[in-house]
N, C-alpha and C positions, 0 to 999 in steps of 0.2 A: 797294531793297537798302541796308543800312546802310553808312554811310561811316565807316570806322574813325578817320579824322582828326578826327571830331567826337565821339569817345567821351568826352572830358573833359566834354562838355556833357550827357551822358546823365543824370547825377544831377539836373539841372535839369528835364529833360523827362519822365523816367520816375518814376512814383510807386512807392513800395514796395507790396508786396502788402497790408500792413496799412492803408495810406492809401487804397486803392482802394475804390470802392463794391462791394457784393457782386456786381453784374452786370458790373463792369469787369474783364475777364480779359485777360491778355497771353499771346500765343502766339509762340514763337520758332521760325522755320523755319530749320534749319541745313543748309547744303549749297549747291552751285552752283545758281544761280537756275533753270537749265533742269531740274534734278532735283527741285526742290521746287515748281516752278510748278504751280498747280492744287491744292496741298495745303490752301489756305485753304478749299476746299469741305468739308474734313473737320472743321473747327473749329467750336466753338460759335459761333452767329451773333453773340453779344455780345462776342466776343474781338477785341482789337486785335492786329495782326500786325507782327512785325519779322523781316526776312530778314537772315541773316548767313552768310557763308561760314565754314567750319570754321577756316580758316587765320587768320581775323580774330577768332576767339573767344578771350577772355581772362577771367580771374576778375573783373577790374574791370568789363569790359563786361557780363558776365553778371549781376553784382550790380546794375548800373544798370538793365538791362532787366527783371530779376527776373520771369521768366516763370512762369506757372502750368502751361503745357504746352509741351513741346519736341517737334517733329516733324522727322524727317530720313529720308533714304533709308537702307536697310540698308547699302548700300555706295556711297560717293561717290567722286569722282575722287581726293580727297586724304585720305580718312578712311573708317572704317567705324563701325558702331554700337557696337562694343566700345570703341573709342577715345573716342567721345562719352560713353558710359556711364561710363567711367573719369573723364573730365573732370567730369561731373555729380556723381559720387560725391565728388570732391574739393571741390566747392563746397557740399556738404551740401544739394543740391537736394531740395526736399520736394514738388515737383509731379509731373506725369505725363510720361513719355517714351514716345513712340510712333514706330515706324519703319514706313515704307511699303514693302511687299513686292509686287512684281509678278512673276507667273509663277515663283514659288519653290514647289516642291512640298511641302516639309517645314518650314513656318515654326516648328513646335514645337522644332526643333533650335536655331534661333536664340534663341528664348525661353528654352530651358533653359540655353544657354550664358551669356546675359546675366544671367539671374536667379541662376545659380550663382556668378558672379563679382561680382555687385552685388545682393545680396539685399535691401538697403534701398531700392532703386530701384523705383518704380511703373512697370514696363515692360510693354509689350505691342506687338503688331504689328497693322497694318492691311493685310489682304491684298487683292489685286486691283487693278484700274485705278482711278485717281483719278476720282471722279465727284461730281456735285453732290448725289446722293441719299444719300451716306454722311455721317454727322456723328458726331463723338465726343461722349460724355457729359461 
């Protein structure tokens, strides 16, 4: 889990997307650890992972991490995917945002809502239980 007190050092340890090798990806898992635990099985195998609680997320921290992919639960204890989509839109995030849905019968409703309020965001859902057999492209 990221420690927000060290955020001033992120610019030293996090490379910008332009400075990374083609196969060096960064994934940001947003949410309480218990809700995003296991989501690393959904990521490209070449991706580095950073965990951060939504309450610790700021524009400066986000720029320092500079993720290619953001994954969160659709609803966390302190936020939901619309709030995170709003934050990502404000940072001009150009990567992909995916939410993990478990046991939600109509994920198309969530997709339609997020896509209509944030049309420039590359948004989609990952349905079902977290498992090692699912991987994002």
